[in-house]
VOVEX-265832 format. One line per field, with one value per residue (C-alpha): residue in one letter; y, x, z; residue number from 0. Coordinates in Angstrom, 1 decimal. Example, Ala and Ser with C-alpha at 12.3 -4.5 7.8 and 13.67 -1.06 7.14 Angstrom:
2
type = (A; S)
py = (-4.5; -1.1)
px = (12.3; 13.7)
pz = (7.8; 7.1)
seq = (0; 1)
//
This chain:
358
type = (M; P; K; I; G; V; T; A; L; P; S; G; H; P; R; W; L; G; W; L; G; W; L; A; T; L; G; W; L; A; A; F; G; C; P; A; P; A; P; D; P; A; P; D; P; Q; D; P; P; V; V; P; A; L; P; P; A; L; A; S; E; G; V; R; P; V; V; R; A; L; W; R; A; L; E; A; T; D; A; G; D; P; A; A; I; A; G; V; M; T; P; S; A; R; W; L; V; P; G; R; A; A; E; S; V; G; G; P; E; D; L; R; R; A; M; L; P; W; T; A; P; A; I; T; L; D; L; R; R; V; I; D; L; G; G; S; P; F; I; A; Q; L; S; V; A; R; D; Q; G; A; R; R; Y; E; L; A; L; L; V; E; V; N; G; E; R; I; S; A; I; R; H; Y; G; D; P; L; G; P; I; Q; V; G; P; A; A; V; E; P; L; S; L; G; P; P; S; P; V; Q; L; E; G; G; P; P; T; I; R; H; V; A; A; T; K; T; L; M; A; A; L; E; Q; R; D; D; Q; V; A; Q; A; Q; L; A; P; N; V; V; L; H; D; V; R; A; R; Q; T; R; H; G; S; S; D; W; L; N; A; Y; R; A; E; L; G; I; A; G; H; L; T; I; A; H; H; Y; A; G; S; Q; Y; V; V; V; E; G; A; L; G; T; P; D; E; S; G; K; P; G; E; S; G; K; P; G; K; P; G; D; A; E; V; S; P; R; E; H; G; F; V; D; I; H; R; L; E; H; G; K; V; A; E; T; W; H; Y; L; N; L; R; D; R; P; R; G; R; P; T; E; S; N; P; A; G; S; S; P; T; R; G; H; R; P)
py = (0.0; 3.5; 5.6; 8.2; 11.8; 15.4; 16.3; 18.9; 22.1; 24.9; 27.8; 30.2; 27.7; 27.3; 24.2; 23.1; 22.2; 19.5; 18.0; 18.0; 16.0; 13.4; 13.1; 12.7; 9.8; 8.1; 8.4; 6.9; 4.0; 3.3; 3.3; 1.4; 0.3; -1.7; -5.0; -5.9; -8.9; -12.2; -13.3; -16.5; -19.5; -21.0; -24.2; -27.3; -29.2; -32.4; -31.5; -33.8; -32.3; -30.8; -33.1; -31.5; -32.6; -35.7; -35.2; -35.5; -39.0; -40.4; -38.5; -40.1; -42.7; -46.3; -45.8; -48.3; -46.7; -48.3; -46.5; -43.2; -44.2; -44.8; -41.4; -39.6; -41.5; -40.5; -36.9; -36.9; -38.4; -35.7; -33.1; -34.5; -37.3; -40.5; -42.5; -42.1; -45.2; -47.5; -46.1; -47.6; -51.0; -54.0; -54.8; -57.6; -55.8; -55.4; -53.0; -55.3; -53.3; -54.2; -56.9; -59.7; -60.4; -59.8; -56.2; -55.6; -53.3; -54.0; -52.9; -49.3; -48.2; -49.7; -48.2; -44.8; -44.8; -46.1; -43.4; -40.5; -39.8; -39.5; -36.6; -34.5; -31.0; -31.7; -34.7; -34.4; -37.4; -37.4; -40.2; -40.4; -43.2; -45.9; -49.0; -50.8; -54.5; -55.5; -58.1; -57.6; -55.8; -52.5; -50.7; -47.2; -45.5; -43.0; -40.2; -39.1; -35.8; -34.3; -30.7; -29.2; -31.7; -31.4; -35.2; -37.6; -41.3; -43.6; -46.3; -48.9; -50.1; -53.3; -53.0; -56.0; -55.4; -57.0; -55.4; -51.6; -51.9; -52.7; -56.1; -55.7; -53.3; -54.7; -52.0; -52.1; -49.6; -47.0; -48.3; -45.7; -48.1; -46.9; -47.8; -44.6; -41.9; -41.3; -40.0; -42.4; -43.4; -42.4; -39.8; -41.1; -41.4; -38.5; -39.0; -35.3; -33.4; -35.4; -34.4; -34.8; -38.4; -40.8; -43.7; -46.7; -50.1; -52.1; -55.7; -57.6; -58.0; -61.6; -61.1; -58.5; -61.1; -63.7; -61.3; -60.5; -64.1; -64.9; -61.9; -63.0; -66.6; -65.5; -63.3; -66.3; -68.5; -65.7; -65.9; -62.3; -62.9; -64.0; -61.3; -58.5; -59.7; -58.7; -55.2; -52.1; -50.7; -47.4; -49.0; -46.9; -48.4; -46.4; -48.3; -47.1; -49.0; -47.9; -44.3; -44.2; -44.0; -46.0; -45.8; -48.5; -52.3; -52.8; -50.7; -52.3; -55.8; -54.7; -53.4; -56.7; -58.7; -56.7; -57.3; -61.1; -61.7; -65.2; -67.1; -65.0; -66.3; -65.0; -66.3; -65.1; -64.9; -63.2; -61.6; -59.0; -57.3; -54.4; -52.8; -52.0; -52.7; -55.9; -56.0; -58.8; -59.5; -61.8; -62.0; -61.8; -64.3; -63.8; -65.9; -65.1; -63.2; -63.9; -67.4; -69.1; -72.8; -73.7; -76.3; -79.1; -77.8; -76.9; -73.5; -71.5; -68.5; -66.1; -67.9; -71.3; -72.9; -74.5; -71.2; -70.2; -67.2; -63.9; -62.9; -59.3; -58.7; -56.7; -55.4; -54.6; -52.4; -52.9; -50.7; -52.4; -51.2; -53.5; -56.5; -55.2; -53.6; -49.9; -48.7; -50.4; -49.2; -51.5; -51.4; -53.8; -53.9; -53.2; -55.6; -59.4; -61.3; -64.9; -67.7; -69.8; -67.1; -68.6; -68.5; -69.1; -72.6; -73.2; -72.1; -73.6; -71.6; -74.3; -74.4; -71.4; -72.1; -70.6; -68.8; -68.8; -72.0; -71.0)
px = (0.0; 1.5; 2.5; -0.2; 1.2; 0.2; -0.5; 1.9; 0.0; 0.9; 2.5; 0.1; -2.5; -3.0; -1.3; -4.5; -6.1; -3.5; -4.6; -8.2; -7.2; -5.5; -8.5; -10.8; -8.6; -8.8; -12.6; -12.8; -10.6; -12.7; -15.9; -14.8; -11.2; -10.7; -12.5; -14.4; -13.0; -14.6; -17.4; -16.8; -17.9; -21.2; -20.8; -21.0; -24.1; -22.2; -19.4; -19.3; -20.5; -17.8; -17.0; -15.5; -12.2; -12.2; -13.2; -10.3; -11.4; -11.2; -8.2; -6.0; -3.4; -4.5; -8.1; -9.1; -9.5; -13.0; -14.2; -13.1; -14.7; -18.1; -17.9; -17.1; -19.9; -22.4; -21.2; -21.5; -25.0; -26.0; -24.6; -26.8; -24.9; -27.1; -24.3; -21.8; -22.7; -22.5; -19.0; -17.6; -19.4; -18.3; -20.3; -22.2; -22.8; -26.2; -27.9; -30.1; -33.0; -35.4; -37.7; -37.2; -34.1; -36.1; -36.4; -32.6; -30.9; -27.8; -26.1; -24.9; -28.1; -30.6; -28.5; -28.4; -32.2; -32.7; -30.5; -32.2; -34.6; -31.5; -30.3; -33.5; -32.8; -35.0; -32.9; -29.6; -27.3; -24.9; -22.6; -22.5; -20.1; -18.0; -17.1; -14.3; -14.6; -11.3; -11.5; -14.2; -17.3; -17.7; -20.7; -21.8; -24.4; -26.2; -28.7; -31.1; -32.7; -35.8; -36.8; -33.5; -33.2; -36.8; -37.2; -34.3; -34.3; -31.6; -30.0; -27.3; -25.5; -23.5; -20.9; -19.2; -15.9; -14.0; -10.6; -11.1; -14.7; -18.0; -19.5; -22.8; -24.7; -27.2; -29.6; -31.2; -33.3; -35.8; -37.3; -36.1; -34.6; -32.7; -36.1; -37.8; -37.7; -41.2; -43.0; -43.0; -46.2; -44.8; -42.3; -38.7; -36.3; -34.0; -30.4; -29.8; -27.8; -24.9; -21.4; -18.3; -17.9; -16.5; -14.3; -14.2; -12.7; -9.6; -8.8; -11.8; -12.0; -12.7; -14.6; -16.8; -17.8; -18.5; -20.6; -22.9; -23.2; -24.3; -26.7; -28.4; -28.7; -30.2; -32.8; -33.8; -34.1; -36.0; -33.3; -33.5; -31.0; -28.2; -29.2; -29.1; -25.6; -24.3; -25.6; -24.1; -26.6; -26.9; -27.0; -28.6; -30.8; -31.5; -34.5; -35.0; -38.2; -39.8; -38.5; -37.3; -34.0; -34.2; -32.0; -31.1; -30.9; -34.5; -35.9; -33.4; -34.7; -38.4; -37.9; -36.5; -39.2; -41.9; -40.4; -39.9; -43.3; -44.2; -43.4; -40.8; -37.3; -33.9; -31.9; -28.3; -26.4; -23.1; -21.2; -18.7; -16.3; -13.9; -12.3; -15.2; -17.9; -19.7; -22.2; -24.9; -26.7; -29.8; -33.5; -36.4; -39.1; -42.7; -45.8; -47.8; -50.9; -52.7; -53.6; -52.2; -51.5; -48.3; -45.8; -48.3; -50.8; -53.3; -54.8; -52.9; -53.4; -50.9; -48.8; -49.1; -45.6; -46.7; -47.6; -45.1; -43.3; -42.5; -38.9; -37.6; -33.9; -32.0; -28.6; -27.6; -24.6; -23.3; -20.6; -19.1; -17.2; -15.4; -17.1; -20.7; -23.0; -23.0; -24.9; -27.0; -28.3; -31.1; -32.1; -35.0; -36.4; -40.1; -40.6; -40.5; -37.7; -37.7; -36.8; -33.7; -30.9; -27.5; -26.3; -23.1; -24.2; -26.3; -24.3; -26.8; -29.7; -32.3; -33.7; -32.9; -31.3; -33.2; -30.8; -27.0; -25.0; -21.4)
pz = (0.0; -0.9; 2.0; 2.9; 3.6; 3.3; -0.4; -1.8; -2.7; -5.0; -3.2; -1.8; -0.6; 3.1; 4.6; 6.4; 3.0; 2.7; 6.1; 4.9; 1.8; 4.1; 6.3; 3.3; 2.0; 5.4; 5.4; 1.9; 2.8; 5.9; 3.9; 0.8; 0.8; 4.1; 4.0; 7.3; 9.2; 8.1; 10.4; 12.5; 10.5; 11.6; 13.5; 11.4; 12.5; 11.9; 14.3; 17.4; 20.7; 22.8; 25.8; 28.9; 30.4; 32.5; 36.2; 38.6; 39.8; 36.3; 35.3; 37.9; 37.0; 36.8; 35.6; 33.0; 29.5; 29.1; 32.3; 30.8; 27.5; 29.1; 30.9; 27.6; 25.8; 28.4; 28.3; 24.5; 24.7; 27.1; 24.7; 21.9; 20.2; 20.1; 18.4; 21.2; 23.3; 20.2; 19.6; 22.8; 22.4; 20.5; 17.3; 19.0; 22.3; 23.7; 26.2; 28.4; 29.6; 32.4; 31.0; 28.5; 26.5; 23.3; 24.3; 24.5; 22.1; 20.0; 16.9; 16.1; 14.3; 16.8; 19.7; 18.0; 17.6; 21.2; 22.7; 20.9; 23.8; 26.1; 24.0; 24.6; 26.0; 29.0; 30.0; 31.9; 32.5; 35.5; 36.4; 40.2; 40.9; 39.2; 41.2; 39.4; 40.4; 38.9; 36.1; 33.5; 35.0; 36.6; 38.0; 36.9; 39.1; 36.9; 37.6; 34.9; 35.6; 33.9; 33.7; 35.1; 38.0; 39.3; 39.0; 39.1; 38.2; 39.6; 37.5; 38.0; 34.9; 35.2; 32.4; 31.0; 29.2; 26.3; 26.1; 25.9; 24.7; 26.3; 25.5; 27.4; 29.7; 32.1; 33.3; 36.8; 38.6; 37.3; 34.1; 31.6; 29.2; 26.5; 24.9; 26.1; 28.7; 29.9; 32.9; 35.9; 37.6; 41.0; 42.1; 41.8; 44.6; 45.0; 46.2; 45.9; 43.2; 41.9; 43.2; 41.0; 39.8; 42.5; 41.6; 43.9; 43.7; 44.4; 45.4; 46.9; 50.7; 51.4; 54.6; 53.0; 50.3; 53.0; 55.0; 52.0; 51.0; 54.6; 54.5; 51.3; 52.4; 55.7; 53.9; 51.8; 54.9; 56.8; 59.5; 60.9; 63.6; 61.3; 58.7; 61.4; 62.5; 59.1; 59.3; 61.0; 63.6; 61.6; 58.1; 55.4; 52.6; 49.4; 48.0; 44.5; 43.9; 47.1; 46.6; 50.2; 52.1; 55.3; 58.4; 60.9; 60.7; 61.7; 58.8; 56.4; 57.3; 57.2; 53.7; 52.4; 54.4; 52.7; 49.3; 49.8; 51.4; 52.6; 49.4; 47.6; 47.0; 45.9; 43.0; 43.3; 40.0; 40.9; 43.7; 42.5; 44.9; 44.9; 48.0; 50.5; 47.9; 47.1; 44.3; 44.3; 41.1; 41.0; 40.9; 43.3; 42.6; 43.8; 43.2; 40.1; 41.3; 38.1; 39.4; 36.3; 36.6; 38.4; 37.6; 38.5; 36.0; 38.7; 39.1; 41.8; 44.0; 45.5; 48.2; 46.7; 46.3; 43.0; 41.3; 38.6; 40.0; 38.4; 38.7; 38.8; 38.3; 40.9; 41.8; 45.4; 45.9; 49.4; 51.1; 54.1; 57.1; 59.5; 58.0; 58.2; 55.6; 56.3; 53.1; 50.4; 47.1; 46.1; 42.4; 41.6; 38.1; 37.9; 35.0; 34.8; 33.3; 32.0; 34.4; 33.9; 33.9; 34.5; 38.2; 40.0; 40.9; 37.8; 34.7; 32.3; 33.7; 33.1; 36.7; 38.9; 42.3; 45.3; 47.6; 47.2; 47.4; 48.2)
seq = (0; 1; 2; 3; 4; 5; 6; 7; 8; 9; 10; 11; 12; 13; 14; 15; 16; 17; 18; 19; 20; 21; 22; 23; 24; 25; 26; 27; 28; 29; 30; 31; 32; 33; 34; 35; 36; 37; 38; 39; 40; 41; 42; 43; 44; 45; 46; 47; 48; 49; 50; 51; 52; 53; 54; 55; 56; 57; 58; 59; 60; 61; 62; 63; 64; 65; 66; 67; 68; 69; 70; 71; 72; 73; 74; 75; 76; 77; 78; 79; 80; 81; 82; 83; 84; 85; 86; 87; 88; 89; 90; 91; 92; 93; 94; 95; 96; 97; 98; 99; 100; 101; 102; 103; 104; 105; 106; 107; 108; 109; 110; 111; 112; 113; 114; 115; 116; 117; 118; 119; 120; 121; 122; 123; 124; 125; 126; 127; 128; 129; 130; 131; 132; 133; 134; 135; 136; 137; 138; 139; 140; 141; 142; 143; 144; 145; 146; 147; 148; 149; 150; 151; 152; 153; 154; 155; 156; 157; 158; 159; 160; 161; 162; 163; 164; 165; 166; 167; 168; 169; 170; 171; 172; 173; 174; 175; 176; 177; 178; 179; 180; 181; 182; 183; 184; 185; 186; 187; 188; 189; 190; 191; 192; 193; 194; 195; 196; 197; 198; 199; 200; 201; 202; 203; 204; 205; 206; 207; 208; 209; 210; 211; 212; 213; 214; 215; 216; 217; 218; 219; 220; 221; 222; 223; 224; 225; 226; 227; 228; 229; 230; 231; 232; 233; 234; 235; 236; 237; 238; 239; 240; 241; 242; 243; 244; 245; 246; 247; 248; 249; 250; 251; 252; 253; 254; 255; 256; 257; 258; 259; 260; 261; 262; 263; 264; 265; 266; 267; 268; 269; 270; 271; 272; 273; 274; 275; 276; 277; 278; 279; 280; 281; 282; 283; 284; 285; 286; 287; 288; 289; 290; 291; 292; 293; 294; 295; 296; 297; 298; 299; 300; 301; 302; 303; 304; 305; 306; 307; 308; 309; 310; 311; 312; 313; 314; 315; 316; 317; 318; 319; 320; 321; 322; 323; 324; 325; 326; 327; 328; 329; 330; 331; 332; 333; 334; 335; 336; 337; 338; 339; 340; 341; 342; 343; 344; 345; 346; 347; 348; 349; 350; 351; 352; 353; 354; 355; 356; 357)
//
């Protein structure tokens, strides 16, 4: 660009006229000659959502990559990407929702469609806690909020792993699916606003596993004295289905008694352990109140031993202190599941085992 100076004028003209010419030149350049800065490009609607940095608990050394991958996928889903979950799962992986196996979701396209409701602006996903159980599975305790946190639903995802990818997610707790996110018939339990993600886990504590096995067997056998001996006096029970938090060993036992009833039974599939946590996965069986014929072919009524039971999958997350259960999160699915799921003592799953057989 040529240098701009004061225009030389013939002798006799006032010098201030030269300054006027210089100012006029600057005005012309401002109006026509200097291009305005280019506006920022509009965001590409295909750009992936921005995922924030890892929370401190998951950024620490030694955290499995697959745990971080699930957190990032949930954050991306929350930000509007329905394909994020499928991106961290194996091609044959399935999300097993409460209910029957036929209702599970698998494959990238089906998972993407199923996760679309989770990306709605009114839905907020918050990962409360990850319990790394060593080996394959880990537990993710997830809070799903509607309407800016006015209503929260509590889920437990038991995540099975193949290498650095997820091979299955078994969903327990509030029945949101990934099938749909709809209004619940009753007000959900609130555990309060989620704090930063907590990471728990470590080598299993053998006496903690033994205490929970004794506890579950005592519940099945209706042995309150033995069951109460495994509970801390001030134990806390977060009962997702009942939408209540109960305090004390008596209230803890009363809640399980009410759920089991007279003829109910427990089928224990797995005990997983990491540090002070023990996770029990199984099913609660109750008589079929429809009065359908039982195994003998005779009509039945509630309470009859021969009536074919309904079974509801559950996960109990127990936190233990000094060998006793100090806190329990109880996630019981509200929908039936088929009988015959494999258990620790019955790998084939053809006839469920009542109670746990060590």
